[in-house]
N, C-alpha and C positions, 0 to 999 in steps of 0.2 A: 389830150388833143381831141378836138371836135372832128367828127367824120361826117361825110355826106349822109351816111345811113342814120346817124344820130339826128341830124337836122330833119331828115324825112320823117323819122319816128316822132320827134317833137312836134313837127307841123301837123301830122296826122292826129296826134293826141289832142292838140289845142283845138283843131277844127271839131273833133268829136265832142270835146268838152263844151264848146260854145252853145250846143243845143240847137243850132240851126240845121235845117235839112240841107242836103246838097243843092237842091233846087233853090231854096231861099238864099243860100250863100252865093250861089252862082249869079242870081239876079242882082243882088246887092253889089257884087264885084264886077258884073258885066262880062261874065264868062259862062260857058255852058255847064250844065250839071255833070256832063262827062269829064270836063276839065277838073272839076272839084274831085270827082272820083279818082282821077289820076293822081291828084295830090294826096288823097287818103291812102291809096295803095302804094305810094312811093314810086310810081312809074315816072313821074316828072316833078320838077319844082317850078314854082311861079317865077316870072321875071321879077327883077328887083322892085319895080314900081308896083306891080301886082302884089308882091309880097308885103310891101309897106301898107297898101290899102287893105289887104286881107287881115293883117295884124290889127289895124284900126277897127275894122268891122267886128272882129271877134274879141276885141278889147284885150289883147295880149301884147306884152312888151316884146318887140322883135329880138331883143337880147336873150329872152327866155327860150326862143326857138334856136338861136345860134350858139347856145352854150350847153354844157353838160347839165341839163336841167330835166327833171322828170315831172310829168303832169299827173 
C-alpha cells in the first residue's frame, strides 16, 4: 500500500535526479525556489495540476511517483 511518506520520498528523489536546480525548476514550473524546497523536504506536496506539470518538466511518469518505486 502506498503511503504519503512514500510519495514524498519518490517525488524528492525524482526532483534530485532531474539535475535541475531548485531555482531552475521553480522558474520552469512557475513557483518559487522555496516551494521546490518544500517538495524536496517533504513539507508539502504540489497540487495535482502542478504535480502533472512537474512530472512533465523532470520527464518522469507520474505513476512512478505514486507507486512503490525507488529511484
